[in-house]
N, C-alpha and C positions, 0 to 999 in steps of 0.2 A: 240635485236630481238629474239635471241635464248632463252633468259629467258622468253619472252612473249609467245613463242611457247610451251615451257615446261609447263607453267601455264595453257595454253589452253588445252594441251594434258591431264594434270592431271585433269582438270575440266571435260573434255569429258569422261575420264575413270570413274570418280566419278559419273557422271550423268548416264552413262551406267550401272554401278553397282546398282545405285538407281533404275533405271527402271527395272532391273532384279528382285530386291527385291520386288518391287511393283507388278510385274507379278506373282511372287511366292505367295505373299499374296492374290492376286485376285483369284488364283487357290484354295488356302486353304479356302477362304471364300466361294467359289462356292461349294466345297466339304462339308463344314459345313452346307450350306443351303440344300443340297441334303439329308444329314443325318437328319436334322430337319424335312424336308418334309416327309421322310420315317417314322420317329417316329410319326408324326401327323397322317399320313394316316393309318399305320398298327397297331402300338402299342396302340394308343389312341382308335381306333375302337375296338380292343380286350378288352381293359379296360372297355369301355362303355358296351360291350356285357356281360362281367363278372359281372359288377355292376347291370345290369338289371336282370341277373339270381339270384343274391343274393337278390335283392329287391323282386322278386317274391317268393323266399323261405321264406323271413321274413314275407311277407304278409300271406303266408299259416300258418306259426307258430303262427302269431298273431291271425288269425281266429280260430285255434285250441285252443289257450289259452282262448279266450272268451267263446268258447263252454264248456271247462272244468270248467271255473269259473261259468258259468251259471248253470251247473249241480251241482256243489258244493253248490251253494246258494240254488238251488231247494231242494237238499237233506237235507239241514239244516232247511229251512223255511217250507218245506212240512210237516214234522212230527209235528213241532211246531203248525201250523195252524190246523192240524188234532187233536192235543191234545186240542186246544182251542174250536174247534167245539164239541168234545166229552164232554168237561166239561160244555158247555152251555146246553147240552140236559139233 
């Protein structure tokens, strides 16, 4: 009988240790979830804002590039057309 009580006490102690480990893991999981929520709410919002700013700057640069390209083409084609018109007269 004493041997049976010893086994039950050992099992109870192991079960108690297991429950403590599970509780610790539950706390750690909860902390990780809080960290992930913080990252999603704060850092991702900041990244979205920064990406939007960069996108606007790229749009402005693209628009200026098209203007420069148009002026370059006009400065090349304009004199050519003027020369053709002069030659026809």
